Structure formats: structure tokens, C-alpha cells
All heavy atoms as atom14 arrays in JSON, in Angstrom:
{
  "sequence": "MVEFLDMGKHAIFIWSAYGVSAASLVMLALRSRSRQKASDEQVVAARARRKSGA",
  "atom14_mask": [
    [1, 1, 1, 1, 1, 1, 1, 1, 0, 0, 0, 0, 0, 0],
    [1, 1, 1, 1, 1, 1, 1, 0, 0, 0, 0, 0, 0, 0],
    [1, 1, 1, 1, 1, 1, 1, 1, 1, 0, 0, 0, 0, 0],
    [1, 1, 1, 1, 1, 1, 1, 1, 1, 1, 1, 0, 0, 0],
    [1, 1, 1, 1, 1, 1, 1, 1, 0, 0, 0, 0, 0, 0],
    [1, 1, 1, 1, 1, 1, 1, 1, 0, 0, 0, 0, 0, 0],
    [1, 1, 1, 1, 1, 1, 1, 1, 0, 0, 0, 0, 0, 0],
    [1, 1, 1, 1, 0, 0, 0, 0, 0, 0, 0, 0, 0, 0],
    [1, 1, 1, 1, 1, 1, 1, 1, 1, 0, 0, 0, 0, 0],
    [1, 1, 1, 1, 1, 1, 1, 1, 1, 1, 0, 0, 0, 0],
    [1, 1, 1, 1, 1, 0, 0, 0, 0, 0, 0, 0, 0, 0],
    [1, 1, 1, 1, 1, 1, 1, 1, 0, 0, 0, 0, 0, 0],
    [1, 1, 1, 1, 1, 1, 1, 1, 1, 1, 1, 0, 0, 0],
    [1, 1, 1, 1, 1, 1, 1, 1, 0, 0, 0, 0, 0, 0],
    [1, 1, 1, 1, 1, 1, 1, 1, 1, 1, 1, 1, 1, 1],
    [1, 1, 1, 1, 1, 1, 0, 0, 0, 0, 0, 0, 0, 0],
    [1, 1, 1, 1, 1, 0, 0, 0, 0, 0, 0, 0, 0, 0],
    [1, 1, 1, 1, 1, 1, 1, 1, 1, 1, 1, 1, 0, 0],
    [1, 1, 1, 1, 0, 0, 0, 0, 0, 0, 0, 0, 0, 0],
    [1, 1, 1, 1, 1, 1, 1, 0, 0, 0, 0, 0, 0, 0],
    [1, 1, 1, 1, 1, 1, 0, 0, 0, 0, 0, 0, 0, 0],
    [1, 1, 1, 1, 1, 0, 0, 0, 0, 0, 0, 0, 0, 0],
    [1, 1, 1, 1, 1, 0, 0, 0, 0, 0, 0, 0, 0, 0],
    [1, 1, 1, 1, 1, 1, 0, 0, 0, 0, 0, 0, 0, 0],
    [1, 1, 1, 1, 1, 1, 1, 1, 0, 0, 0, 0, 0, 0],
    [1, 1, 1, 1, 1, 1, 1, 0, 0, 0, 0, 0, 0, 0],
    [1, 1, 1, 1, 1, 1, 1, 1, 0, 0, 0, 0, 0, 0],
    [1, 1, 1, 1, 1, 1, 1, 1, 0, 0, 0, 0, 0, 0],
    [1, 1, 1, 1, 1, 0, 0, 0, 0, 0, 0, 0, 0, 0],
    [1, 1, 1, 1, 1, 1, 1, 1, 0, 0, 0, 0, 0, 0],
    [1, 1, 1, 1, 1, 1, 1, 1, 1, 1, 1, 0, 0, 0],
    [1, 1, 1, 1, 1, 1, 0, 0, 0, 0, 0, 0, 0, 0],
    [1, 1, 1, 1, 1, 1, 1, 1, 1, 1, 1, 0, 0, 0],
    [1, 1, 1, 1, 1, 1, 0, 0, 0, 0, 0, 0, 0, 0],
    [1, 1, 1, 1, 1, 1, 1, 1, 1, 1, 1, 0, 0, 0],
    [1, 1, 1, 1, 1, 1, 1, 1, 1, 0, 0, 0, 0, 0],
    [1, 1, 1, 1, 1, 1, 1, 1, 1, 0, 0, 0, 0, 0],
    [1, 1, 1, 1, 1, 0, 0, 0, 0, 0, 0, 0, 0, 0],
    [1, 1, 1, 1, 1, 1, 0, 0, 0, 0, 0, 0, 0, 0],
    [1, 1, 1, 1, 1, 1, 1, 1, 0, 0, 0, 0, 0, 0],
    [1, 1, 1, 1, 1, 1, 1, 1, 1, 0, 0, 0, 0, 0],
    [1, 1, 1, 1, 1, 1, 1, 1, 1, 0, 0, 0, 0, 0],
    [1, 1, 1, 1, 1, 1, 1, 0, 0, 0, 0, 0, 0, 0],
    [1, 1, 1, 1, 1, 1, 1, 0, 0, 0, 0, 0, 0, 0],
    [1, 1, 1, 1, 1, 0, 0, 0, 0, 0, 0, 0, 0, 0],
    [1, 1, 1, 1, 1, 0, 0, 0, 0, 0, 0, 0, 0, 0],
    [1, 1, 1, 1, 1, 1, 1, 1, 1, 1, 1, 0, 0, 0],
    [1, 1, 1, 1, 1, 0, 0, 0, 0, 0, 0, 0, 0, 0],
    [1, 1, 1, 1, 1, 1, 1, 1, 1, 1, 1, 0, 0, 0],
    [1, 1, 1, 1, 1, 1, 1, 1, 1, 1, 1, 0, 0, 0],
    [1, 1, 1, 1, 1, 1, 1, 1, 1, 0, 0, 0, 0, 0],
    [1, 1, 1, 1, 1, 1, 0, 0, 0, 0, 0, 0, 0, 0],
    [1, 1, 1, 1, 0, 0, 0, 0, 0, 0, 0, 0, 0, 0],
    [1, 1, 1, 1, 1, 0, 0, 0, 0, 0, 0, 0, 0, 0]
  ],
  "atom14_positions": [
    [[86.83, 22.63, 118.06], [86.96, 22.52, 116.52], [85.87, 23.47, 115.88], [86.06, 24.11, 114.9], [86.68, 21.11, 116.12], [86.92, 20.9, 114.67], [88.51, 21.04, 114.12], [88.44, 20.41, 112.61], [0.0, 0.0, 0.0], [0.0, 0.0, 0.0], [0.0, 0.0, 0.0], [0.0, 0.0, 0.0], [0.0, 0.0, 0.0], [0.0, 0.0, 0.0]],
    [[84.69, 23.54, 116.5], [83.68, 24.36, 115.97], [84.05, 25.8, 116.05], [83.77, 26.54, 115.03], [82.32, 24.1, 116.73], [81.27, 25.13, 116.31], [81.78, 22.69, 116.58], [0.0, 0.0, 0.0], [0.0, 0.0, 0.0], [0.0, 0.0, 0.0], [0.0, 0.0, 0.0], [0.0, 0.0, 0.0], [0.0, 0.0, 0.0], [0.0, 0.0, 0.0]],
    [[84.7, 26.24, 117.12], [85.19, 27.62, 117.2], [86.18, 27.93, 116.08], [86.17, 29.02, 115.65], [85.82, 27.9, 118.53], [84.86, 27.67, 119.76], [84.66, 26.27, 120.18], [85.47, 25.42, 119.8], [83.73, 26.09, 120.9], [0.0, 0.0, 0.0], [0.0, 0.0, 0.0], [0.0, 0.0, 0.0], [0.0, 0.0, 0.0], [0.0, 0.0, 0.0]],
    [[86.99, 26.97, 115.68], [87.96, 27.2, 114.68], [87.24, 27.37, 113.32], [87.64, 28.33, 112.54], [88.93, 26.04, 114.57], [89.89, 26.14, 113.45], [90.99, 27.03, 113.48], [89.74, 25.36, 112.28], [91.88, 27.12, 112.4], [90.69, 25.54, 111.23], [91.71, 26.39, 111.27], [0.0, 0.0, 0.0], [0.0, 0.0, 0.0], [0.0, 0.0, 0.0]],
    [[86.26, 26.54, 113.0], [85.59, 26.7, 111.73], [84.59, 27.91, 111.75], [84.36, 28.46, 110.67], [84.82, 25.48, 111.51], [85.78, 24.23, 111.32], [84.83, 22.9, 111.15], [86.6, 24.38, 110.17], [0.0, 0.0, 0.0], [0.0, 0.0, 0.0], [0.0, 0.0, 0.0], [0.0, 0.0, 0.0], [0.0, 0.0, 0.0], [0.0, 0.0, 0.0]],
    [[84.05, 28.3, 112.78], [83.09, 29.44, 112.91], [83.85, 30.71, 113.11], [84.22, 31.0, 114.26], [82.05, 29.17, 113.96], [81.07, 30.29, 113.94], [80.72, 30.86, 112.98], [80.54, 30.57, 115.11], [0.0, 0.0, 0.0], [0.0, 0.0, 0.0], [0.0, 0.0, 0.0], [0.0, 0.0, 0.0], [0.0, 0.0, 0.0], [0.0, 0.0, 0.0]],
    [[83.99, 31.53, 112.07], [84.8, 32.69, 112.19], [83.91, 33.98, 112.03], [84.38, 34.96, 111.71], [85.85, 32.64, 111.1], [86.81, 31.57, 111.25], [88.05, 31.5, 110.01], [88.82, 29.96, 110.29], [0.0, 0.0, 0.0], [0.0, 0.0, 0.0], [0.0, 0.0, 0.0], [0.0, 0.0, 0.0], [0.0, 0.0, 0.0], [0.0, 0.0, 0.0]],
    [[82.57, 33.75, 112.09], [81.72, 34.84, 112.04], [81.71, 35.55, 110.74], [81.81, 34.92, 109.61], [0.0, 0.0, 0.0], [0.0, 0.0, 0.0], [0.0, 0.0, 0.0], [0.0, 0.0, 0.0], [0.0, 0.0, 0.0], [0.0, 0.0, 0.0], [0.0, 0.0, 0.0], [0.0, 0.0, 0.0], [0.0, 0.0, 0.0], [0.0, 0.0, 0.0]],
    [[81.55, 36.87, 110.76], [81.54, 37.66, 109.55], [82.73, 37.68, 108.76], [82.76, 38.14, 107.61], [81.01, 39.07, 109.89], [81.97, 39.84, 110.7], [81.41, 41.17, 111.09], [82.34, 41.89, 112.05], [81.92, 43.22, 112.39], [0.0, 0.0, 0.0], [0.0, 0.0, 0.0], [0.0, 0.0, 0.0], [0.0, 0.0, 0.0], [0.0, 0.0, 0.0]],
    [[83.81, 37.21, 109.36], [85.23, 37.23, 108.62], [85.42, 35.93, 107.86], [86.47, 35.8, 107.23], [86.27, 37.51, 109.68], [86.06, 38.8, 110.36], [86.15, 40.05, 109.8], [85.84, 38.99, 111.68], [85.98, 41.0, 110.81], [85.78, 40.38, 111.83], [0.0, 0.0, 0.0], [0.0, 0.0, 0.0], [0.0, 0.0, 0.0], [0.0, 0.0, 0.0]],
    [[84.54, 34.99, 108.0], [84.78, 33.69, 107.45], [85.02, 33.68, 105.94], [85.87, 33.02, 105.48], [83.64, 32.73, 107.76], [0.0, 0.0, 0.0], [0.0, 0.0, 0.0], [0.0, 0.0, 0.0], [0.0, 0.0, 0.0], [0.0, 0.0, 0.0], [0.0, 0.0, 0.0], [0.0, 0.0, 0.0], [0.0, 0.0, 0.0], [0.0, 0.0, 0.0]],
    [[84.26, 34.39, 105.22], [84.42, 34.54, 103.7], [85.93, 34.98, 103.43], [86.54, 34.39, 102.61], [83.35, 35.41, 103.05], [82.02, 34.78, 103.19], [83.71, 35.61, 101.69], [80.93, 35.66, 102.78], [0.0, 0.0, 0.0], [0.0, 0.0, 0.0], [0.0, 0.0, 0.0], [0.0, 0.0, 0.0], [0.0, 0.0, 0.0], [0.0, 0.0, 0.0]],
    [[86.38, 36.03, 104.04], [87.7, 36.54, 103.82], [88.72, 35.57, 104.18], [89.61, 35.27, 103.44], [87.89, 37.89, 104.53], [89.32, 38.31, 104.51], [89.8, 38.93, 103.32], [90.15, 38.18, 105.6], [91.11, 39.35, 103.27], [91.43, 38.6, 105.56], [92.0, 39.13, 104.42], [0.0, 0.0, 0.0], [0.0, 0.0, 0.0], [0.0, 0.0, 0.0]],
    [[88.59, 34.96, 105.34], [89.57, 34.0, 105.88], [89.69, 32.83, 104.94], [90.79, 32.42, 104.55], [89.39, 33.7, 107.28], [89.48, 34.92, 108.14], [90.2, 32.56, 107.75], [89.07, 34.78, 109.59], [0.0, 0.0, 0.0], [0.0, 0.0, 0.0], [0.0, 0.0, 0.0], [0.0, 0.0, 0.0], [0.0, 0.0, 0.0], [0.0, 0.0, 0.0]],
    [[88.57, 32.1, 104.71], [88.53, 30.89, 103.87], [89.02, 31.18, 102.46], [89.65, 30.39, 101.84], [87.22, 30.2, 103.94], [87.01, 29.55, 105.27], [86.12, 29.89, 106.25], [87.84, 28.51, 105.85], [86.31, 29.14, 107.39], [87.29, 28.33, 107.17], [88.87, 27.77, 105.43], [87.83, 27.25, 108.0], [89.43, 26.74, 106.25], [88.91, 26.47, 107.52]],
    [[88.62, 32.32, 101.88], [89.1, 32.63, 100.56], [90.62, 32.9, 100.51], [91.27, 32.54, 99.56], [88.32, 33.8, 99.87], [88.56, 35.02, 100.7], [0.0, 0.0, 0.0], [0.0, 0.0, 0.0], [0.0, 0.0, 0.0], [0.0, 0.0, 0.0], [0.0, 0.0, 0.0], [0.0, 0.0, 0.0], [0.0, 0.0, 0.0], [0.0, 0.0, 0.0]],
    [[91.16, 33.51, 101.58], [92.61, 33.7, 101.66], [93.38, 32.38, 101.76], [94.31, 32.15, 101.07], [92.88, 34.53, 102.94], [0.0, 0.0, 0.0], [0.0, 0.0, 0.0], [0.0, 0.0, 0.0], [0.0, 0.0, 0.0], [0.0, 0.0, 0.0], [0.0, 0.0, 0.0], [0.0, 0.0, 0.0], [0.0, 0.0, 0.0], [0.0, 0.0, 0.0]],
    [[92.74, 31.35, 102.58], [93.31, 30.08, 102.66], [93.34, 29.4, 101.26], [94.21, 28.67, 100.82], [92.51, 29.19, 103.65], [92.92, 29.35, 105.08], [91.87, 29.23, 106.02], [94.1, 29.75, 105.51], [92.15, 29.45, 107.39], [94.45, 29.94, 106.83], [93.46, 29.76, 107.8], [93.71, 30.06, 109.08], [0.0, 0.0, 0.0], [0.0, 0.0, 0.0]],
    [[92.08, 29.55, 100.51], [92.06, 28.92, 99.26], [93.0, 29.52, 98.27], [93.7, 28.71, 97.46], [0.0, 0.0, 0.0], [0.0, 0.0, 0.0], [0.0, 0.0, 0.0], [0.0, 0.0, 0.0], [0.0, 0.0, 0.0], [0.0, 0.0, 0.0], [0.0, 0.0, 0.0], [0.0, 0.0, 0.0], [0.0, 0.0, 0.0], [0.0, 0.0, 0.0]],
    [[93.13, 30.91, 98.23], [94.09, 31.43, 97.23], [95.53, 31.02, 97.59], [96.29, 30.81, 96.74], [93.87, 33.02, 97.27], [95.11, 33.73, 96.58], [92.56, 33.43, 96.65], [0.0, 0.0, 0.0], [0.0, 0.0, 0.0], [0.0, 0.0, 0.0], [0.0, 0.0, 0.0], [0.0, 0.0, 0.0], [0.0, 0.0, 0.0], [0.0, 0.0, 0.0]],
    [[95.78, 30.99, 98.9], [97.2, 30.53, 99.33], [97.41, 29.11, 98.91], [98.55, 28.8, 98.28], [97.37, 30.64, 100.79], [97.19, 32.01, 101.18], [0.0, 0.0, 0.0], [0.0, 0.0, 0.0], [0.0, 0.0, 0.0], [0.0, 0.0, 0.0], [0.0, 0.0, 0.0], [0.0, 0.0, 0.0], [0.0, 0.0, 0.0], [0.0, 0.0, 0.0]],
    [[96.51, 28.23, 99.12], [96.65, 26.81, 98.73], [96.73, 26.68, 97.22], [97.61, 25.88, 96.68], [95.46, 26.0, 99.21], [0.0, 0.0, 0.0], [0.0, 0.0, 0.0], [0.0, 0.0, 0.0], [0.0, 0.0, 0.0], [0.0, 0.0, 0.0], [0.0, 0.0, 0.0], [0.0, 0.0, 0.0], [0.0, 0.0, 0.0], [0.0, 0.0, 0.0]],
    [[95.91, 27.39, 96.44], [95.99, 27.27, 94.94], [97.33, 27.86, 94.41], [97.88, 27.34, 93.59], [94.87, 28.09, 94.37], [0.0, 0.0, 0.0], [0.0, 0.0, 0.0], [0.0, 0.0, 0.0], [0.0, 0.0, 0.0], [0.0, 0.0, 0.0], [0.0, 0.0, 0.0], [0.0, 0.0, 0.0], [0.0, 0.0, 0.0], [0.0, 0.0, 0.0]],
    [[97.84, 28.93, 95.12], [99.08, 29.44, 94.75], [100.23, 28.47, 94.95], [101.16, 28.32, 94.07], [99.42, 30.75, 95.45], [98.42, 31.75, 95.12], [0.0, 0.0, 0.0], [0.0, 0.0, 0.0], [0.0, 0.0, 0.0], [0.0, 0.0, 0.0], [0.0, 0.0, 0.0], [0.0, 0.0, 0.0], [0.0, 0.0, 0.0], [0.0, 0.0, 0.0]],
    [[100.17, 27.78, 96.07], [101.29, 26.87, 96.32], [101.22, 25.6, 95.42], [102.28, 25.12, 94.97], [101.1, 26.28, 97.8], [101.47, 27.34, 98.89], [101.18, 26.78, 100.29], [102.93, 27.69, 98.81], [0.0, 0.0, 0.0], [0.0, 0.0, 0.0], [0.0, 0.0, 0.0], [0.0, 0.0, 0.0], [0.0, 0.0, 0.0], [0.0, 0.0, 0.0]],
    [[100.01, 25.18, 95.01], [99.96, 24.06, 94.05], [100.39, 24.4, 92.66], [101.17, 23.75, 92.14], [98.34, 23.58, 94.08], [98.28, 22.61, 92.92], [98.03, 22.86, 95.34], [0.0, 0.0, 0.0], [0.0, 0.0, 0.0], [0.0, 0.0, 0.0], [0.0, 0.0, 0.0], [0.0, 0.0, 0.0], [0.0, 0.0, 0.0], [0.0, 0.0, 0.0]],
    [[100.02, 25.64, 92.25], [100.51, 26.15, 90.97], [101.98, 26.32, 90.96], [102.71, 26.03, 89.96], [99.72, 27.47, 90.55], [98.39, 27.31, 90.23], [97.48, 28.74, 89.51], [98.04, 30.03, 90.64], [0.0, 0.0, 0.0], [0.0, 0.0, 0.0], [0.0, 0.0, 0.0], [0.0, 0.0, 0.0], [0.0, 0.0, 0.0], [0.0, 0.0, 0.0]],
    [[102.57, 26.81, 92.02], [104.02, 26.98, 92.2], [104.68, 25.55, 92.08], [105.79, 25.6, 91.43], [104.41, 27.76, 93.4], [105.84, 27.91, 93.64], [106.38, 28.93, 92.53], [106.1, 28.64, 95.05], [0.0, 0.0, 0.0], [0.0, 0.0, 0.0], [0.0, 0.0, 0.0], [0.0, 0.0, 0.0], [0.0, 0.0, 0.0], [0.0, 0.0, 0.0]],
    [[104.21, 24.59, 92.73], [104.82, 23.3, 92.78], [104.81, 22.75, 91.35], [105.79, 22.16, 90.82], [104.09, 22.35, 93.68], [0.0, 0.0, 0.0], [0.0, 0.0, 0.0], [0.0, 0.0, 0.0], [0.0, 0.0, 0.0], [0.0, 0.0, 0.0], [0.0, 0.0, 0.0], [0.0, 0.0, 0.0], [0.0, 0.0, 0.0], [0.0, 0.0, 0.0]],
    [[103.61, 22.87, 90.63], [103.45, 22.3, 89.32], [104.37, 23.02, 88.36], [105.0, 22.38, 87.52], [102.06, 22.39, 88.88], [100.97, 21.51, 89.65], [99.58, 21.81, 89.18], [101.36, 20.06, 89.45], [0.0, 0.0, 0.0], [0.0, 0.0, 0.0], [0.0, 0.0, 0.0], [0.0, 0.0, 0.0], [0.0, 0.0, 0.0], [0.0, 0.0, 0.0]],
    [[104.42, 24.31, 88.48], [105.34, 25.1, 87.52], [106.8, 24.7, 87.88], [107.61, 24.56, 86.97], [105.15, 26.61, 87.84], [105.86, 27.42, 86.88], [105.52, 28.91, 87.19], [106.34, 29.79, 86.26], [106.49, 31.06, 86.48], [105.88, 31.65, 87.53], [107.19, 31.74, 85.73], [0.0, 0.0, 0.0], [0.0, 0.0, 0.0], [0.0, 0.0, 0.0]],
    [[107.21, 24.61, 89.07], [108.57, 24.2, 89.43], [108.89, 22.85, 88.93], [109.95, 22.65, 88.31], [108.82, 24.2, 90.9], [108.6, 25.41, 91.44], [0.0, 0.0, 0.0], [0.0, 0.0, 0.0], [0.0, 0.0, 0.0], [0.0, 0.0, 0.0], [0.0, 0.0, 0.0], [0.0, 0.0, 0.0], [0.0, 0.0, 0.0], [0.0, 0.0, 0.0]],
    [[107.99, 21.88, 88.97], [108.23, 20.55, 88.43], [108.35, 20.59, 86.89], [109.27, 19.94, 86.38], [107.06, 19.62, 88.84], [107.38, 18.31, 88.45], [106.5, 17.14, 88.85], [105.26, 17.48, 89.68], [104.38, 16.59, 90.01], [104.48, 15.34, 89.5], [103.43, 16.99, 90.82], [0.0, 0.0, 0.0], [0.0, 0.0, 0.0], [0.0, 0.0, 0.0]],
    [[107.53, 21.39, 86.29], [107.55, 21.5, 84.88], [108.87, 22.08, 84.36], [109.59, 21.66, 83.42], [106.41, 22.39, 84.35], [106.51, 22.64, 83.0], [0.0, 0.0, 0.0], [0.0, 0.0, 0.0], [0.0, 0.0, 0.0], [0.0, 0.0, 0.0], [0.0, 0.0, 0.0], [0.0, 0.0, 0.0], [0.0, 0.0, 0.0], [0.0, 0.0, 0.0]],
    [[109.31, 23.14, 85.06], [110.57, 23.8, 84.67], [111.78, 22.93, 84.99], [112.76, 22.93, 84.27], [110.77, 25.09, 85.38], [109.81, 26.12, 84.76], [110.19, 27.54, 85.44], [109.36, 28.57, 84.73], [109.63, 29.76, 84.78], [110.61, 30.23, 85.48], [108.87, 30.71, 84.15], [0.0, 0.0, 0.0], [0.0, 0.0, 0.0], [0.0, 0.0, 0.0]],
    [[111.67, 22.07, 86.08], [112.82, 21.12, 86.27], [112.86, 20.06, 85.2], [113.97, 19.78, 84.91], [112.52, 20.52, 87.74], [113.59, 19.46, 88.09], [114.92, 20.23, 88.31], [115.07, 21.19, 88.95], [116.0, 19.6, 87.87], [0.0, 0.0, 0.0], [0.0, 0.0, 0.0], [0.0, 0.0, 0.0], [0.0, 0.0, 0.0], [0.0, 0.0, 0.0]],
    [[111.72, 19.58, 84.71], [111.69, 18.64, 83.73], [112.37, 19.17, 82.5], [113.11, 18.45, 81.83], [110.27, 18.05, 83.54], [110.19, 16.96, 82.56], [108.74, 16.37, 82.52], [108.63, 15.35, 81.5], [107.32, 14.8, 81.39], [0.0, 0.0, 0.0], [0.0, 0.0, 0.0], [0.0, 0.0, 0.0], [0.0, 0.0, 0.0], [0.0, 0.0, 0.0]],
    [[112.0, 20.33, 82.1], [112.54, 20.99, 80.95], [114.04, 21.19, 81.08], [114.73, 20.88, 80.12], [111.84, 22.4, 80.72], [0.0, 0.0, 0.0], [0.0, 0.0, 0.0], [0.0, 0.0, 0.0], [0.0, 0.0, 0.0], [0.0, 0.0, 0.0], [0.0, 0.0, 0.0], [0.0, 0.0, 0.0], [0.0, 0.0, 0.0], [0.0, 0.0, 0.0]],
    [[114.48, 21.62, 82.22], [115.85, 21.78, 82.5], [116.62, 20.49, 82.36], [117.78, 20.33, 81.79], [116.11, 22.37, 83.86], [117.48, 22.57, 84.1], [0.0, 0.0, 0.0], [0.0, 0.0, 0.0], [0.0, 0.0, 0.0], [0.0, 0.0, 0.0], [0.0, 0.0, 0.0], [0.0, 0.0, 0.0], [0.0, 0.0, 0.0], [0.0, 0.0, 0.0]],
    [[116.06, 19.37, 82.9], [116.73, 18.13, 82.76], [116.9, 17.64, 81.37], [117.84, 17.07, 80.99], [115.9, 17.1, 83.7], [116.0, 17.29, 85.19], [116.92, 18.03, 85.62], [115.25, 16.65, 85.86], [0.0, 0.0, 0.0], [0.0, 0.0, 0.0], [0.0, 0.0, 0.0], [0.0, 0.0, 0.0], [0.0, 0.0, 0.0], [0.0, 0.0, 0.0]],
    [[115.78, 17.88, 80.64], [115.81, 17.57, 79.19], [116.97, 18.34, 78.45], [117.6, 17.74, 77.56], [114.47, 17.78, 78.52], [113.43, 16.78, 79.08], [111.96, 17.11, 78.54], [111.81, 18.17, 77.82], [111.12, 16.32, 78.89], [0.0, 0.0, 0.0], [0.0, 0.0, 0.0], [0.0, 0.0, 0.0], [0.0, 0.0, 0.0], [0.0, 0.0, 0.0]],
    [[117.1, 19.61, 78.76], [118.15, 20.4, 78.17], [119.5, 19.82, 78.53], [120.43, 19.79, 77.7], [118.01, 21.79, 78.58], [116.85, 22.56, 77.99], [116.78, 24.01, 78.45], [117.41, 24.36, 79.38], [115.96, 24.74, 77.71], [0.0, 0.0, 0.0], [0.0, 0.0, 0.0], [0.0, 0.0, 0.0], [0.0, 0.0, 0.0], [0.0, 0.0, 0.0]],
    [[119.73, 19.43, 79.71], [121.04, 18.87, 80.2], [121.29, 17.62, 79.46], [122.43, 17.4, 78.96], [121.02, 18.67, 81.75], [122.21, 17.84, 82.22], [120.97, 19.97, 82.49], [0.0, 0.0, 0.0], [0.0, 0.0, 0.0], [0.0, 0.0, 0.0], [0.0, 0.0, 0.0], [0.0, 0.0, 0.0], [0.0, 0.0, 0.0], [0.0, 0.0, 0.0]],
    [[120.26, 16.7, 79.37], [120.49, 15.47, 78.62], [120.8, 15.78, 77.17], [121.75, 15.15, 76.6], [119.21, 14.56, 78.69], [119.26, 13.36, 77.78], [119.04, 14.14, 80.19], [0.0, 0.0, 0.0], [0.0, 0.0, 0.0], [0.0, 0.0, 0.0], [0.0, 0.0, 0.0], [0.0, 0.0, 0.0], [0.0, 0.0, 0.0], [0.0, 0.0, 0.0]],
    [[120.12, 16.73, 76.5], [120.44, 17.02, 75.12], [121.82, 17.59, 75.01], [122.57, 17.31, 74.09], [119.38, 18.04, 74.58], [0.0, 0.0, 0.0], [0.0, 0.0, 0.0], [0.0, 0.0, 0.0], [0.0, 0.0, 0.0], [0.0, 0.0, 0.0], [0.0, 0.0, 0.0], [0.0, 0.0, 0.0], [0.0, 0.0, 0.0], [0.0, 0.0, 0.0]],
    [[122.2, 18.4, 75.81], [123.58, 19.03, 75.82], [124.63, 18.0, 76.06], [125.64, 18.01, 75.27], [123.65, 20.12, 76.81], [0.0, 0.0, 0.0], [0.0, 0.0, 0.0], [0.0, 0.0, 0.0], [0.0, 0.0, 0.0], [0.0, 0.0, 0.0], [0.0, 0.0, 0.0], [0.0, 0.0, 0.0], [0.0, 0.0, 0.0], [0.0, 0.0, 0.0]],
    [[124.43, 17.03, 76.94], [125.34, 15.98, 77.21], [125.5, 15.14, 75.83], [126.63, 14.64, 75.53], [125.07, 15.11, 78.34], [125.27, 15.86, 79.64], [124.94, 14.99, 80.79], [125.26, 15.76, 82.0], [124.84, 15.39, 83.24], [124.13, 14.3, 83.4], [125.13, 16.07, 84.34], [0.0, 0.0, 0.0], [0.0, 0.0, 0.0], [0.0, 0.0, 0.0]],
    [[124.36, 14.83, 75.21], [124.32, 14.02, 73.97], [125.13, 14.74, 72.85], [125.88, 14.12, 72.12], [122.89, 13.68, 73.55], [0.0, 0.0, 0.0], [0.0, 0.0, 0.0], [0.0, 0.0, 0.0], [0.0, 0.0, 0.0], [0.0, 0.0, 0.0], [0.0, 0.0, 0.0], [0.0, 0.0, 0.0], [0.0, 0.0, 0.0], [0.0, 0.0, 0.0]],
    [[124.87, 16.09, 72.78], [125.62, 16.8, 71.74], [127.07, 16.82, 71.98], [127.93, 16.66, 71.09], [125.13, 18.19, 71.67], [123.81, 18.4, 70.96], [123.5, 19.83, 70.68], [123.54, 20.72, 71.83], [122.52, 21.01, 72.68], [121.35, 20.49, 72.47], [122.76, 21.77, 73.62], [0.0, 0.0, 0.0], [0.0, 0.0, 0.0], [0.0, 0.0, 0.0]],
    [[127.48, 16.97, 73.26], [128.89, 17.01, 73.67], [129.49, 15.65, 73.34], [130.69, 15.55, 72.87], [129.04, 17.38, 75.07], [130.45, 17.38, 75.51], [130.66, 17.69, 77.02], [130.44, 19.12, 77.19], [130.62, 19.68, 78.38], [130.63, 18.96, 79.55], [130.48, 20.96, 78.55], [0.0, 0.0, 0.0], [0.0, 0.0, 0.0], [0.0, 0.0, 0.0]],
    [[128.76, 14.57, 73.72], [129.4, 13.19, 73.59], [129.45, 12.87, 72.07], [130.55, 12.25, 71.63], [128.41, 12.17, 74.21], [128.96, 10.86, 74.32], [128.09, 10.0, 75.16], [128.75, 8.58, 75.43], [127.88, 7.79, 76.24], [0.0, 0.0, 0.0], [0.0, 0.0, 0.0], [0.0, 0.0, 0.0], [0.0, 0.0, 0.0], [0.0, 0.0, 0.0]],
    [[128.52, 13.34, 71.23], [128.63, 12.93, 69.78], [129.66, 13.83, 69.01], [130.21, 13.46, 68.13], [127.26, 13.06, 69.09], [126.81, 14.42, 69.14], [0.0, 0.0, 0.0], [0.0, 0.0, 0.0], [0.0, 0.0, 0.0], [0.0, 0.0, 0.0], [0.0, 0.0, 0.0], [0.0, 0.0, 0.0], [0.0, 0.0, 0.0], [0.0, 0.0, 0.0]],
    [[129.88, 14.99, 69.54], [130.81, 15.95, 68.95], [132.22, 15.78, 69.33], [133.08, 16.12, 68.62], [0.0, 0.0, 0.0], [0.0, 0.0, 0.0], [0.0, 0.0, 0.0], [0.0, 0.0, 0.0], [0.0, 0.0, 0.0], [0.0, 0.0, 0.0], [0.0, 0.0, 0.0], [0.0, 0.0, 0.0], [0.0, 0.0, 0.0], [0.0, 0.0, 0.0]],
    [[132.49, 15.07, 70.48], [133.82, 14.92, 70.95], [134.58, 13.73, 70.48], [134.27, 12.94, 69.74], [133.84, 14.83, 72.45], [0.0, 0.0, 0.0], [0.0, 0.0, 0.0], [0.0, 0.0, 0.0], [0.0, 0.0, 0.0], [0.0, 0.0, 0.0], [0.0, 0.0, 0.0], [0.0, 0.0, 0.0], [0.0, 0.0, 0.0], [0.0, 0.0, 0.0]]
  ]
}
């Protein structure tokens, strides 16, 4: 385990790359959830308009 964590002079690059990757994945998940929620609301609104207009 110590060998895995001790990456010598490359540790800063490697751990920052892990951090940027993790942050990107979290932001992508949050953005996807937000867009899905907005899309679901649009579908509900469109169905309500269709139902009241028909």
C-alpha cells in the first residue's frame, strides 16, 4: 500500500490528475441530474398543456 501512495517526484502530477478526474465526474453527474430534472419538468408541462387543450 505504501508503494502505491508513494509515487516519488511524480506524486503531485498523478494526484492532481486523479483530483481533476474525480471533480469532472462529479460535475458531470450533477449537470446530468439537473438537465434530467429540467427535461422531466418540460415533459410534465407539455402533457398538462396537451391534456387541457384536448
